[in-house]
Every structure is written in structure tokens, then in C-alpha cells.
PyMOL Python script that loads the backbone (N, CA, C, O; Angstrom):
from pymol import cmd

cmd.read_pdbstr("""\
ATOM      1  N   MET A   1       5.999   7.627   2.283  1.00  0.00           N
ATOM      2  CA  MET A   1       5.276   6.992   3.357  1.00  0.00           C
ATOM      3  C   MET A   1       5.859   7.490   4.677  1.00  0.00           C
ATOM      4  O   MET A   1       7.071   7.661   4.808  1.00  0.00           O
ATOM      5  N   THR A   2       5.005   7.713   5.623  1.00  0.00           N
ATOM      6  CA  THR A   2       5.428   8.256   6.912  1.00  0.00           C
ATOM      7  C   THR A   2       5.714   7.144   7.919  1.00  0.00           C
ATOM      8  O   THR A   2       5.275   6.010   7.730  1.00  0.00           O
ATOM      9  N   PRO A   3       6.447   7.460   8.987  1.00  0.00           N
ATOM     10  CA  PRO A   3       6.674   6.448  10.030  1.00  0.00           C
ATOM     11  C   PRO A   3       5.361   5.908  10.613  1.00  0.00           C
ATOM     12  O   PRO A   3       5.308   4.749  11.024  1.00  0.00           O
ATOM     13  N   ARG A   4       4.315   6.719  10.654  1.00  0.00           N
ATOM     14  CA  ARG A   4       3.010   6.255  11.157  1.00  0.00           C
ATOM     15  C   ARG A   4       2.450   5.134  10.274  1.00  0.00           C
ATOM     16  O   ARG A   4       1.930   4.139  10.777  1.00  0.00           O
ATOM     17  N   VAL A   5       2.560   5.305   8.972  1.00  0.00           N
ATOM     18  CA  VAL A   5       2.082   4.279   8.033  1.00  0.00           C
ATOM     19  C   VAL A   5       2.931   3.025   8.159  1.00  0.00           C
ATOM     20  O   VAL A   5       2.407   1.911   8.168  1.00  0.00           O
ATOM     21  N   VAL A   6       4.230   3.206   8.256  1.00  0.00           N
ATOM     22  CA  VAL A   6       5.130   2.058   8.412  1.00  0.00           C
ATOM     23  C   VAL A   6       4.756   1.265   9.659  1.00  0.00           C
ATOM     24  O   VAL A   6       4.666   0.038   9.609  1.00  0.00           O
ATOM     25  N   GLN A   7       4.539   1.953  10.774  1.00  0.00           N
ATOM     26  CA  GLN A   7       4.183   1.262  12.023  1.00  0.00           C
ATOM     27  C   GLN A   7       2.834   0.557  11.899  1.00  0.00           C
ATOM     28  O   GLN A   7       2.672  -0.562  12.385  1.00  0.00           O
ATOM     29  N   LEU A   8       1.867   1.205  11.252  1.00  0.00           N
ATOM     30  CA  LEU A   8       0.561   0.584  11.043  1.00  0.00           C
ATOM     31  C   LEU A   8       0.705  -0.721  10.264  1.00  0.00           C
ATOM     32  O   LEU A   8       0.127  -1.737  10.649  1.00  0.00           O
ATOM     33  N   LEU A   9       1.465  -0.702   9.183  1.00  0.00           N
ATOM     34  CA  LEU A   9       1.658  -1.912   8.378  1.00  0.00           C
ATOM     35  C   LEU A   9       2.402  -2.987   9.164  1.00  0.00           C
ATOM     36  O   LEU A   9       2.048  -4.164   9.089  1.00  0.00           O
ATOM     37  N   ARG A  10       3.418  -2.597   9.907  1.00  0.00           N
ATOM     38  CA  ARG A  10       4.165  -3.574  10.717  1.00  0.00           C
ATOM     39  C   ARG A  10       3.283  -4.170  11.807  1.00  0.00           C
ATOM     40  O   ARG A  10       3.353  -5.368  12.079  1.00  0.00           O
ATOM     41  N   ASP A  11       2.454  -3.336  12.432  1.00  0.00           N
ATOM     42  CA  ASP A  11       1.535  -3.840  13.459  1.00  0.00           C
ATOM     43  C   ASP A  11       0.560  -4.869  12.890  1.00  0.00           C
ATOM     44  O   ASP A  11       0.099  -5.754  13.611  1.00  0.00           O
ATOM     45  N   LYS A  12       0.246  -4.756  11.602  1.00  0.00           N
ATOM     46  CA  LYS A  12      -0.667  -5.696  10.940  1.00  0.00           C
ATOM     47  C   LYS A  12       0.064  -6.888  10.337  1.00  0.00           C
ATOM     48  O   LYS A  12      -0.549  -7.712   9.659  1.00  0.00           O
ATOM     49  N   GLY A  13       1.391  -6.988  10.580  1.00  0.00           N
ATOM     50  CA  GLY A  13       2.147  -8.156  10.143  1.00  0.00           C
ATOM     51  C   GLY A  13       2.883  -8.025   8.830  1.00  0.00           C
ATOM     52  O   GLY A  13       3.433  -9.009   8.334  1.00  0.00           O
ATOM     53  N   PHE A  14       2.908  -6.839   8.254  1.00  0.00           N
ATOM     54  CA  PHE A  14       3.627  -6.636   7.000  1.00  0.00           C
ATOM     55  C   PHE A  14       5.075  -6.253   7.288  1.00  0.00           C
ATOM     56  O   PHE A  14       5.354  -5.529   8.243  1.00  0.00           O
ATOM     57  N   ASP A  15       5.987  -6.739   6.464  1.00  0.00           N
ATOM     58  CA  ASP A  15       7.402  -6.428   6.597  1.00  0.00           C
ATOM     59  C   ASP A  15       7.717  -5.252   5.677  1.00  0.00           C
ATOM     60  O   ASP A  15       7.786  -5.413   4.459  1.00  0.00           O
ATOM     61  N   VAL A  16       7.906  -4.085   6.255  1.00  0.00           N
ATOM     62  CA  VAL A  16       8.231  -2.887   5.468  1.00  0.00           C
ATOM     63  C   VAL A  16       9.747  -2.803   5.380  1.00  0.00           C
ATOM     64  O   VAL A  16      10.425  -2.660   6.398  1.00  0.00           O
ATOM     65  N   VAL A  17      10.280  -2.892   4.166  1.00  0.00           N
ATOM     66  CA  VAL A  17      11.732  -2.932   4.003  1.00  0.00           C
ATOM     67  C   VAL A  17      12.329  -1.582   3.614  1.00  0.00           C
ATOM     68  O   VAL A  17      13.506  -1.330   3.872  1.00  0.00           O
ATOM     69  N   LYS A  18      11.546  -0.730   3.008  1.00  0.00           N
ATOM     70  CA  LYS A  18      12.054   0.577   2.593  1.00  0.00           C
ATOM     71  C   LYS A  18      10.877   1.536   2.499  1.00  0.00           C
ATOM     72  O   LYS A  18       9.792   1.157   2.057  1.00  0.00           O
ATOM     73  N   TYR A  19      11.093   2.781   2.915  1.00  0.00           N
ATOM     74  CA  TYR A  19      10.042   3.781   2.782  1.00  0.00           C
ATOM     75  C   TYR A  19      10.651   5.174   2.661  1.00  0.00           C
ATOM     76  O   TYR A  19      11.800   5.404   3.039  1.00  0.00           O
ATOM     77  N   GLY A  20       9.873   6.072   2.139  1.00  0.00           N
ATOM     78  CA  GLY A  20      10.310   7.455   1.988  1.00  0.00           C
ATOM     79  C   GLY A  20       9.285   8.216   1.180  1.00  0.00           C
ATOM     80  O   GLY A  20       8.275   7.651   0.758  1.00  0.00           O
ATOM     81  N   PRO A  21       9.537   9.489   0.962  1.00  0.00           N
ATOM     82  CA  PRO A  21       8.574  10.307   0.220  1.00  0.00           C
ATOM     83  C   PRO A  21       8.582   9.975  -1.269  1.00  0.00           C
ATOM     84  O   PRO A  21       9.614   9.605  -1.829  1.00  0.00           O
ATOM     85  N   PHE A  22       7.439  10.109  -1.888  1.00  0.00           N
ATOM     86  CA  PHE A  22       7.326   9.962  -3.343  1.00  0.00           C
ATOM     87  C   PHE A  22       7.603  11.322  -3.961  1.00  0.00           C
ATOM     88  O   PHE A  22       7.411  12.349  -3.310  1.00  0.00           O
ATOM     89  N   LYS A  23       8.047  11.341  -5.197  1.00  0.00           N
ATOM     90  CA  LYS A  23       8.475  12.601  -5.823  1.00  0.00           C
ATOM     91  C   LYS A  23       7.359  13.631  -5.995  1.00  0.00           C
ATOM     92  O   LYS A  23       7.625  14.833  -6.011  1.00  0.00           O
ATOM     93  N   THR A  24       6.109  13.168  -6.124  1.00  0.00           N
ATOM     94  CA  THR A  24       4.978  14.098  -6.246  1.00  0.00           C
ATOM     95  C   THR A  24       3.835  13.625  -5.366  1.00  0.00           C
ATOM     96  O   THR A  24       3.715  12.430  -5.097  1.00  0.00           O
ATOM     97  N   ARG A  25       2.989  14.551  -4.912  1.00  0.00           N
ATOM     98  CA  ARG A  25       1.820  14.175  -4.115  1.00  0.00           C
ATOM     99  C   ARG A  25       0.793  13.501  -5.007  1.00  0.00           C
ATOM    100  O   ARG A  25       0.581  13.907  -6.150  1.00  0.00           O
ATOM    101  N   GLN A  26       0.161  12.470  -4.472  1.00  0.00           N
ATOM    102  CA  GLN A  26      -0.817  11.693  -5.213  1.00  0.00           C
ATOM    103  C   GLN A  26      -2.195  11.882  -4.609  1.00  0.00           C
ATOM    104  O   GLN A  26      -2.336  11.875  -3.386  1.00  0.00           O
ATOM    105  N   GLN A  27      -3.200  12.048  -5.425  1.00  0.00           N
ATOM    106  CA  GLN A  27      -4.571  12.138  -4.931  1.00  0.00           C
ATOM    107  C   GLN A  27      -5.093  10.766  -4.536  1.00  0.00           C
ATOM    108  O   GLN A  27      -5.848  10.630  -3.573  1.00  0.00           O
ATOM    109  N   ARG A  28      -4.686   9.757  -5.284  1.00  0.00           N
ATOM    110  CA  ARG A  28      -5.216   8.408  -5.097  1.00  0.00           C
ATOM    111  C   ARG A  28      -4.086   7.453  -4.707  1.00  0.00           C
ATOM    112  O   ARG A  28      -2.991   7.510  -5.266  1.00  0.00           O
ATOM    113  N   THR A  29      -4.363   6.592  -3.759  1.00  0.00           N
ATOM    114  CA  THR A  29      -3.380   5.604  -3.323  1.00  0.00           C
ATOM    115  C   THR A  29      -3.211   4.523  -4.384  1.00  0.00           C
ATOM    116  O   THR A  29      -4.188   4.011  -4.931  1.00  0.00           O
ATOM    117  N   LEU A  30      -1.961   4.188  -4.662  1.00  0.00           N
ATOM    118  CA  LEU A  30      -1.630   3.096  -5.573  1.00  0.00           C
ATOM    119  C   LEU A  30      -0.986   1.979  -4.752  1.00  0.00           C
ATOM    120  O   LEU A  30      -0.039   2.217  -4.003  1.00  0.00           O
ATOM    121  N   VAL A  31      -1.500   0.774  -4.898  1.00  0.00           N
ATOM    122  CA  VAL A  31      -0.916  -0.403  -4.264  1.00  0.00           C
ATOM    123  C   VAL A  31      -0.580  -1.349  -5.413  1.00  0.00           C
ATOM    124  O   VAL A  31      -1.462  -1.835  -6.121  1.00  0.00           O
ATOM    125  N   ILE A  32       0.714  -1.597  -5.578  1.00  0.00           N
ATOM    126  CA  ILE A  32       1.196  -2.280  -6.778  1.00  0.00           C
ATOM    127  C   ILE A  32       1.769  -3.650  -6.428  1.00  0.00           C
ATOM    128  O   ILE A  32       2.734  -3.755  -5.671  1.00  0.00           O
ATOM    129  N   ASP A  33       1.171  -4.685  -6.982  1.00  0.00           N
ATOM    130  CA  ASP A  33       1.665  -6.055  -6.856  1.00  0.00           C
ATOM    131  C   ASP A  33       2.918  -6.178  -7.710  1.00  0.00           C
ATOM    132  O   ASP A  33       2.908  -5.785  -8.876  1.00  0.00           O
ATOM    133  N   ARG A  34       3.994  -6.716  -7.152  1.00  0.00           N
ATOM    134  CA  ARG A  34       5.254  -6.858  -7.887  1.00  0.00           C
ATOM    135  C   ARG A  34       5.591  -8.296  -8.256  1.00  0.00           C
ATOM    136  O   ARG A  34       6.595  -8.541  -8.925  1.00  0.00           O
ATOM    137  N   LEU A  35       4.756  -9.263  -7.824  1.00  0.00           N
ATOM    138  CA  LEU A  35       5.073 -10.670  -8.086  1.00  0.00           C
ATOM    139  C   LEU A  35       4.028 -11.416  -8.910  1.00  0.00           C
ATOM    140  O   LEU A  35       4.227 -12.585  -9.241  1.00  0.00           O
ATOM    141  N   GLY A  36       2.924 -10.761  -9.245  1.00  0.00           N
ATOM    142  CA  GLY A  36       1.877 -11.433 -10.005  1.00  0.00           C
ATOM    143  C   GLY A  36       0.800 -12.051  -9.136  1.00  0.00           C
ATOM    144  O   GLY A  36       0.052 -12.911  -9.601  1.00  0.00           O
ATOM    145  N   HIS A  37       0.706 -11.628  -7.876  1.00  0.00           N
ATOM    146  CA  HIS A  37      -0.299 -12.131  -6.942  1.00  0.00           C
ATOM    147  C   HIS A  37      -1.004 -10.930  -6.316  1.00  0.00           C
ATOM    148  O   HIS A  37      -0.438 -10.275  -5.442  1.00  0.00           O
ATOM    149  N   LEU A  38      -2.224 -10.633  -6.746  1.00  0.00           N
ATOM    150  CA  LEU A  38      -2.922  -9.432  -6.289  1.00  0.00           C
ATOM    151  C   LEU A  38      -3.366  -9.484  -4.829  1.00  0.00           C
ATOM    152  O   LEU A  38      -3.481  -8.429  -4.205  1.00  0.00           O
ATOM    153  N   ARG A  39      -3.617 -10.646  -4.262  1.00  0.00           N
ATOM    154  CA  ARG A  39      -4.165 -10.715  -2.905  1.00  0.00           C
ATOM    155  C   ARG A  39      -3.323  -9.975  -1.867  1.00  0.00           C
ATOM    156  O   ARG A  39      -3.896  -9.242  -1.060  1.00  0.00           O
ATOM    157  N   PRO A  40      -1.991 -10.124  -1.840  1.00  0.00           N
ATOM    158  CA  PRO A  40      -1.209  -9.344  -0.868  1.00  0.00           C
ATOM    159  C   PRO A  40      -1.368  -7.830  -1.052  1.00  0.00           C
ATOM    160  O   PRO A  40      -1.413  -7.091  -0.069  1.00  0.00           O
ATOM    161  N   ALA A  41      -1.452  -7.374  -2.277  1.00  0.00           N
ATOM    162  CA  ALA A  41      -1.653  -5.941  -2.538  1.00  0.00           C
ATOM    163  C   ALA A  41      -3.031  -5.503  -2.037  1.00  0.00           C
ATOM    164  O   ALA A  41      -3.173  -4.416  -1.478  1.00  0.00           O
ATOM    165  N   GLU A  42      -4.032  -6.339  -2.235  1.00  0.00           N
ATOM    166  CA  GLU A  42      -5.376  -6.025  -1.742  1.00  0.00           C
ATOM    167  C   GLU A  42      -5.395  -5.974  -0.208  1.00  0.00           C
ATOM    168  O   GLU A  42      -6.090  -5.143   0.378  1.00  0.00           O
ATOM    169  N   ALA A  43      -4.638  -6.856   0.434  1.00  0.00           N
ATOM    170  CA  ALA A  43      -4.578  -6.859   1.895  1.00  0.00           C
ATOM    171  C   ALA A  43      -3.935  -5.572   2.415  1.00  0.00           C
ATOM    172  O   ALA A  43      -4.387  -5.020   3.418  1.00  0.00           O
ATOM    173  N   VAL A  44      -2.896  -5.093   1.750  1.00  0.00           N
ATOM    174  CA  VAL A  44      -2.264  -3.824   2.131  1.00  0.00           C
ATOM    175  C   VAL A  44      -3.259  -2.683   1.946  1.00  0.00           C
ATOM    176  O   VAL A  44      -3.376  -1.818   2.814  1.00  0.00           O
ATOM    177  N   ALA A  45      -3.972  -2.672   0.834  1.00  0.00           N
ATOM    178  CA  ALA A  45      -4.967  -1.624   0.578  1.00  0.00           C
ATOM    179  C   ALA A  45      -6.041  -1.625   1.664  1.00  0.00           C
ATOM    180  O   ALA A  45      -6.497  -0.558   2.075  1.00  0.00           O
ATOM    181  N   ASP A  46      -6.457  -2.810   2.139  1.00  0.00           N
ATOM    182  CA  ASP A  46      -7.442  -2.903   3.220  1.00  0.00           C
ATOM    183  C   ASP A  46      -6.932  -2.221   4.485  1.00  0.00           C
ATOM    184  O   ASP A  46      -7.678  -1.494   5.142  1.00  0.00           O
ATOM    185  N   VAL A  47      -5.680  -2.448   4.827  1.00  0.00           N
ATOM    186  CA  VAL A  47      -5.105  -1.858   6.038  1.00  0.00           C
ATOM    187  C   VAL A  47      -5.036  -0.336   5.921  1.00  0.00           C
ATOM    188  O   VAL A  47      -5.294   0.374   6.893  1.00  0.00           O
ATOM    189  N   LEU A  48      -4.696   0.159   4.754  1.00  0.00           N
ATOM    190  CA  LEU A  48      -4.562   1.604   4.569  1.00  0.00           C
ATOM    191  C   LEU A  48      -5.905   2.317   4.567  1.00  0.00           C
ATOM    192  O   LEU A  48      -5.973   3.510   4.864  1.00  0.00           O
ATOM    193  N   ARG A  49      -6.976   1.599   4.235  1.00  0.00           N
ATOM    194  CA  ARG A  49      -8.327   2.152   4.212  1.00  0.00           C
ATOM    195  C   ARG A  49      -8.444   3.371   3.305  1.00  0.00           C
ATOM    196  O   ARG A  49      -9.143   4.329   3.635  1.00  0.00           O
ATOM    197  N   ALA A  50      -7.781   3.338   2.197  1.00  0.00           N
ATOM    198  CA  ALA A  50      -7.928   4.413   1.219  1.00  0.00           C
ATOM    199  C   ALA A  50      -9.343   4.333   0.641  1.00  0.00           C
ATOM    200  O   ALA A  50      -9.899   3.243   0.508  1.00  0.00           O
ATOM    201  N   SER A  51      -9.913   5.468   0.304  1.00  0.00           N
ATOM    202  CA  SER A  51     -11.308   5.485  -0.144  1.00  0.00           C
ATOM    203  C   SER A  51     -11.490   4.835  -1.510  1.00  0.00           C
ATOM    204  O   SER A  51     -12.535   4.238  -1.765  1.00  0.00           O
ATOM    205  N   ASN A  52     -10.530   4.933  -2.367  1.00  0.00           N
ATOM    206  CA  ASN A  52     -10.648   4.354  -3.699  1.00  0.00           C
ATOM    207  C   ASN A  52      -9.257   3.998  -4.224  1.00  0.00           C
ATOM    208  O   ASN A  52      -8.802   4.579  -5.208  1.00  0.00           O
ATOM    209  N   PRO A  53      -8.580   3.048  -3.576  1.00  0.00           N
ATOM    210  CA  PRO A  53      -7.214   2.742  -4.003  1.00  0.00           C
ATOM    211  C   PRO A  53      -7.198   2.050  -5.355  1.00  0.00           C
ATOM    212  O   PRO A  53      -8.119   1.314  -5.709  1.00  0.00           O
ATOM    213  N   GLU A  54      -6.155   2.296  -6.084  1.00  0.00           N
ATOM    214  CA  GLU A  54      -5.950   1.559  -7.326  1.00  0.00           C
ATOM    215  C   GLU A  54      -4.986   0.424  -7.012  1.00  0.00           C
ATOM    216  O   GLU A  54      -3.827   0.661  -6.671  1.00  0.00           O
ATOM    217  N   VAL A  55      -5.464  -0.799  -7.128  1.00  0.00           N
ATOM    218  CA  VAL A  55      -4.636  -1.979  -6.909  1.00  0.00           C
ATOM    219  C   VAL A  55      -4.359  -2.573  -8.274  1.00  0.00           C
ATOM    220  O   VAL A  55      -5.277  -2.944  -9.005  1.00  0.00           O
ATOM    221  N   LEU A  56      -3.087  -2.657  -8.605  1.00  0.00           N
ATOM    222  CA  LEU A  56      -2.729  -3.138  -9.933  1.00  0.00           C
ATOM    223  C   LEU A  56      -1.493  -3.999  -9.868  1.00  0.00           C
ATOM    224  O   LEU A  56      -0.795  -4.034  -8.854  1.00  0.00           O
ATOM    225  N   SER A  57      -1.225  -4.696 -10.959  1.00  0.00           N
ATOM    226  CA  SER A  57      -0.077  -5.584 -11.033  1.00  0.00           C
ATOM    227  C   SER A  57       0.921  -5.041 -12.052  1.00  0.00           C
ATOM    228  O   SER A  57       0.600  -4.832 -13.222  1.00  0.00           O
ATOM    229  N   ARG A  58       2.124  -4.824 -11.574  1.00  0.00           N
ATOM    230  CA  ARG A  58       3.263  -4.473 -12.427  1.00  0.00           C
ATOM    231  C   ARG A  58       4.432  -5.311 -11.932  1.00  0.00           C
ATOM    232  O   ARG A  58       5.224  -4.881 -11.094  1.00  0.00           O
ATOM    233  N   VAL A  59       4.514  -6.506 -12.470  1.00  0.00           N
ATOM    234  CA  VAL A  59       5.497  -7.477 -12.002  1.00  0.00           C
ATOM    235  C   VAL A  59       6.907  -6.967 -12.279  1.00  0.00           C
ATOM    236  O   VAL A  59       7.244  -6.571 -13.394  1.00  0.00           O
ATOM    237  N   ASP A  60       7.728  -6.993 -11.209  1.00  0.00           N
ATOM    238  CA  ASP A  60       9.125  -6.587 -11.315  1.00  0.00           C
ATOM    239  C   ASP A  60       9.919  -7.271 -10.204  1.00  0.00           C
ATOM    240  O   ASP A  60      10.165  -6.667  -9.159  1.00  0.00           O
ATOM    241  N   PRO A  61      10.329  -8.544 -10.423  1.00  0.00           N
ATOM    242  CA  PRO A  61      11.055  -9.282  -9.392  1.00  0.00           C
ATOM    243  C   PRO A  61      12.379  -8.632  -9.007  1.00  0.00           C
ATOM    244  O   PRO A  61      12.894  -8.892  -7.919  1.00  0.00           O
ATOM    245  N   ALA A  62      12.935  -7.799  -9.869  1.00  0.00           N
ATOM    246  CA  ALA A  62      14.198  -7.137  -9.561  1.00  0.00           C
ATOM    247  C   ALA A  62      14.077  -6.209  -8.353  1.00  0.00           C
ATOM    248  O   ALA A  62      15.077  -5.926  -7.694  1.00  0.00           O
ATOM    249  N   LEU A  63      12.876  -5.737  -8.055  1.00  0.00           N
ATOM    250  CA  LEU A  63      12.674  -4.860  -6.899  1.00  0.00           C
ATOM    251  C   LEU A  63      12.798  -5.612  -5.582  1.00  0.00           C
ATOM    252  O   LEU A  63      13.039  -4.997  -4.544  1.00  0.00           O
ATOM    253  N   GLN A  64      12.638  -6.925  -5.605  1.00  0.00           N
ATOM    254  CA  GLN A  64      12.740  -7.802  -4.434  1.00  0.00           C
ATOM    255  C   GLN A  64      11.745  -7.425  -3.330  1.00  0.00           C
ATOM    256  O   GLN A  64      12.065  -7.494  -2.144  1.00  0.00           O
ATOM    257  N   VAL A  65      10.543  -7.028  -3.737  1.00  0.00           N
ATOM    258  CA  VAL A  65       9.441  -6.777  -2.806  1.00  0.00           C
ATOM    259  C   VAL A  65       8.178  -7.397  -3.387  1.00  0.00           C
ATOM    260  O   VAL A  65       8.087  -7.621  -4.594  1.00  0.00           O
ATOM    261  N   ASP A  66       7.209  -7.673  -2.529  1.00  0.00           N
ATOM    262  CA  ASP A  66       5.931  -8.223  -2.974  1.00  0.00           C
ATOM    263  C   ASP A  66       4.986  -7.128  -3.455  1.00  0.00           C
ATOM    264  O   ASP A  66       4.255  -7.298  -4.431  1.00  0.00           O
ATOM    265  N   VAL A  67       5.016  -5.994  -2.744  1.00  0.00           N
ATOM    266  CA  VAL A  67       4.059  -4.915  -2.980  1.00  0.00           C
ATOM    267  C   VAL A  67       4.759  -3.567  -2.818  1.00  0.00           C
ATOM    268  O   VAL A  67       5.589  -3.391  -1.926  1.00  0.00           O
ATOM    269  N   SER A  68       4.416  -2.620  -3.688  1.00  0.00           N
ATOM    270  CA  SER A  68       4.846  -1.229  -3.538  1.00  0.00           C
ATOM    271  C   SER A  68       3.607  -0.384  -3.256  1.00  0.00           C
ATOM    272  O   SER A  68       2.523  -0.673  -3.764  1.00  0.00           O
ATOM    273  N   VAL A  69       3.771   0.660  -2.444  1.00  0.00           N
ATOM    274  CA  VAL A  69       2.656   1.538  -2.087  1.00  0.00           C
ATOM    275  C   VAL A  69       3.044   2.984  -2.362  1.00  0.00           C
ATOM    276  O   VAL A  69       4.115   3.444  -1.966  1.00  0.00           O
ATOM    277  N   ILE A  70       2.159   3.684  -3.040  1.00  0.00           N
ATOM    278  CA  ILE A  70       2.273   5.133  -3.186  1.00  0.00           C
ATOM    279  C   ILE A  70       1.023   5.686  -2.520  1.00  0.00           C
ATOM    280  O   ILE A  70      -0.082   5.575  -3.053  1.00  0.00           O
ATOM    281  N   LEU A  71       1.208   6.274  -1.363  1.00  0.00           N
ATOM    282  CA  LEU A  71       0.090   6.711  -0.539  1.00  0.00           C
ATOM    283  C   LEU A  71      -0.513   8.002  -1.078  1.00  0.00           C
ATOM    284  O   LEU A  71       0.193   8.984  -1.306  1.00  0.00           O
ATOM    285  N   GLY A  72      -1.832   7.986  -1.278  1.00  0.00           N
ATOM    286  CA  GLY A  72      -2.546   9.155  -1.754  1.00  0.00           C
ATOM    287  C   GLY A  72      -3.135   9.967  -0.623  1.00  0.00           C
ATOM    288  O   GLY A  72      -3.120   9.541   0.532  1.00  0.00           O
ATOM    289  N   ASN A  73      -3.646  11.124  -0.950  1.00  0.00           N
ATOM    290  CA  ASN A  73      -4.223  12.030   0.044  1.00  0.00           C
ATOM    291  C   ASN A  73      -5.468  11.464   0.718  1.00  0.00           C
ATOM    292  O   ASN A  73      -5.822  11.897   1.815  1.00  0.00           O
ATOM    293  N   GLU A  74      -6.142  10.501   0.080  1.00  0.00           N
ATOM    294  CA  GLU A  74      -7.417  10.009   0.610  1.00  0.00           C
ATOM    295  C   GLU A  74      -7.267   8.884   1.617  1.00  0.00           C
ATOM    296  O   GLU A  74      -8.268   8.467   2.199  1.00  0.00           O
ATOM    297  N   ALA A  75      -6.084   8.380   1.848  1.00  0.00           N
ATOM    298  CA  ALA A  75      -5.898   7.274   2.783  1.00  0.00           C
ATOM    299  C   ALA A  75      -6.215   7.724   4.202  1.00  0.00           C
ATOM    300  O   ALA A  75      -5.773   8.789   4.632  1.00  0.00           O
ATOM    301  N   THR A  76      -6.980   6.916   4.930  1.00  0.00           N
ATOM    302  CA  THR A  76      -7.365   7.260   6.299  1.00  0.00           C
ATOM    303  C   THR A  76      -6.539   6.516   7.333  1.00  0.00           C
ATOM    304  O   THR A  76      -6.782   6.656   8.532  1.00  0.00           O
ATOM    305  N   LEU A  77      -5.578   5.735   6.895  1.00  0.00           N
ATOM    306  CA  LEU A  77      -4.622   5.060   7.768  1.00  0.00           C
ATOM    307  C   LEU A  77      -5.268   4.191   8.833  1.00  0.00           C
ATOM    308  O   LEU A  77      -5.036   4.372  10.028  1.00  0.00           O
ATOM    309  N   GLY A  78      -6.070   3.256   8.388  1.00  0.00           N
ATOM    310  CA  GLY A  78      -6.639   2.269   9.295  1.00  0.00           C
ATOM    311  C   GLY A  78      -7.934   2.673   9.943  1.00  0.00           C
ATOM    312  O   GLY A  78      -8.462   1.912  10.755  1.00  0.00           O
ATOM    313  N   GLU A  79      -8.476   3.832   9.628  1.00  0.00           N
ATOM    314  CA  GLU A  79      -9.741   4.278  10.199  1.00  0.00           C
ATOM    315  C   GLU A  79     -10.828   4.139   9.150  1.00  0.00           C
ATOM    316  O   GLU A  79     -10.542   4.204   7.954  1.00  0.00           O
ATOM    317  N   GLY A  80     -12.046   3.952   9.566  1.00  0.00           N
ATOM    318  CA  GLY A  80     -13.146   3.864   8.623  1.00  0.00           C
ATOM    319  C   GLY A  80     -13.489   2.435   8.273  1.00  0.00           C
ATOM    320  O   GLY A  80     -12.887   1.505   8.809  1.00  0.00           O
ATOM    321  N   PRO A  81     -14.458   2.243   7.374  1.00  0.00           N
ATOM    322  CA  PRO A  81     -14.921   0.885   7.051  1.00  0.00           C
ATOM    323  C   PRO A  81     -13.881   0.091   6.271  1.00  0.00           C
ATOM    324  O   PRO A  81     -13.095   0.647   5.503  1.00  0.00           O
ATOM    325  N   LYS A  82     -13.895  -1.210   6.484  1.00  0.00           N
ATOM    326  CA  LYS A  82     -12.992  -2.095   5.788  1.00  0.00           C
ATOM    327  C   LYS A  82     -13.505  -2.363   4.383  1.00  0.00           C
ATOM    328  O   LYS A  82     -14.699  -2.573   4.170  1.00  0.00           O
ATOM    329  N   LYS A  83     -12.595  -2.351   3.442  1.00  0.00           N
ATOM    330  CA  LYS A  83     -12.952  -2.583   2.047  1.00  0.00           C
ATOM    331  C   LYS A  83     -13.058  -4.092   1.794  1.00  0.00           C
ATOM    332  O   LYS A  83     -12.316  -4.870   2.393  1.00  0.00           O
ATOM    333  N   ARG A  84     -13.933  -4.491   0.953  1.00  0.00           N
ATOM    334  CA  ARG A  84     -14.088  -5.903   0.570  1.00  0.00           C
ATOM    335  C   ARG A  84     -13.599  -6.081  -0.865  1.00  0.00           C
ATOM    336  O   ARG A  84     -13.987  -5.327  -1.758  1.00  0.00           O
ATOM    337  N   TRP A  85     -12.747  -7.082  -1.080  1.00  0.00           N
ATOM    338  CA  TRP A  85     -12.227  -7.342  -2.430  1.00  0.00           C
ATOM    339  C   TRP A  85     -12.939  -8.509  -3.013  1.00  0.00           C
ATOM    340  O   TRP A  85     -12.657  -8.901  -4.146  1.00  0.00           O
TER     341      TRP A  85
END
""", "prot")
cmd.dss("prot")
cmd.show_as("cartoon", "prot")
cmd.util.cbc("prot")
cmd.orient("prot")
């Protein structure tokens, strides 16, 4: 994730605690719920405006985060139409 994405999420009220590059480039954005509550992950996906994000749940409280994001090439970073969940 880039500093631009981090700032976008922070501007929208999300607390970004850690970010950096993913080991491989992704075509599709993944937004992963880590606590068993999909709505926060869906809200992050809305902000990113990815064209077809995969929002899924992989609960892992040991990570101590609500949501993990793997940004894909299709994310428009807040531009374009808002997605409806």
C-alpha cells in the first residue's frame, strides 16, 4: 500500500496501523475482515473504489487489526462511482 492510499483511508476516518508492499502484484483488490464483521471491510472497499474487490472473512484476532487490504491494479483510489453493498 502506498502513502497515498494510507492518507486516503486516514482522511476517511480509518486508523492505518501498518502498511507496505505485498510480495506479488495483484490484479484484484482483496479486503479481508479479521474479526468476523464484514461491514468494516465493505466500508474500506467502498473508499478504495476498486472495480471488483473481493471482500472476504478470514478471522485472525492474533493480527490485532479489523481489516487487511491487498491493493490490486484495478483500484481507483477514491475516484469513480461508489459501490453499494
